[in-house]
C-alpha positions in Angstrom: 140.8 68.1 75.8 143.4 70.6 75.6 144.6 72.0 79.5 143.4 75.3 80.2 143.8 77.8 83.2 141.2 79.8 85.3 140.7 80.7 88.8 138.7 78.2 90.9 135.0 78.8 90.5 134.6 76.9 93.8 136.8 79.6 95.4 135.5 82.5 93.7 132.3 81.5 95.3 133.7 80.6 98.5 135.1 84.0 99.0 132.3 85.9 97.3 130.0 84.1 100.1 132.2 84.8 103.4 132.7 88.2 102.0 128.7 88.7 101.6 128.0 87.4 105.2 130.6 89.0 106.8 129.9 92.4 105.3 126.3 92.4 105.8 127.1 91.1 109.6 129.6 94.0 110.5 132.3 91.4 110.9 134.1 92.5 107.6 135.2 96.3 106.8 134.8 96.9 103.1 137.8 99.2 102.7 140.8 99.1 100.8 143.7 97.2 102.9 141.2 95.4 105.1 141.8 91.7 105.7 139.6 88.8 106.7 140.4 85.1 107.0 138.4 82.5 104.9 138.6 78.6 105.6 140.8 76.9 102.7 141.9 80.3 101.3 143.6 82.0 104.0 144.0 86.1 104.5 142.2 88.1 102.1 143.3 91.6 101.5 140.6 93.8 99.7 142.3 95.9 97.1 141.6 99.2 95.3 138.0 98.8 93.3 137.5 95.8 95.9 139.9 93.4 93.8 140.4 90.5 96.4 142.4 87.3 94.9 141.3 83.8 95.9 144.6 82.0 94.9 148.0 82.9 94.0 148.2 80.6 91.0 145.3 79.9 88.5 144.1 76.3 88.3 145.0 74.0 85.5 142.1 71.8 84.3 143.0 69.2 82.1 142.1 65.6 81.2 143.5 63.8 84.3 141.6 66.1 86.5 138.6 67.8 84.9 136.3 64.9 86.3 137.5 66.1 90.3 135.8 69.6 89.4 132.0 69.1 90.3 130.7 72.6 90.2 
């Protein structure tokens, strides 16, 4: 297979779950510039239009590691 790069679906799901629960419970304030912690991802900052980056670099998927991803 040819290598390709994407944001990690695992990290995206983890962030979405923490964000949803935090907003629902009132522990995360959904405002531009607000920050919150997500285990394994660190400090997340809410940007304009609710943009949040889960990781600095894209994840590379290739023949050597594709079987490591189980989602």
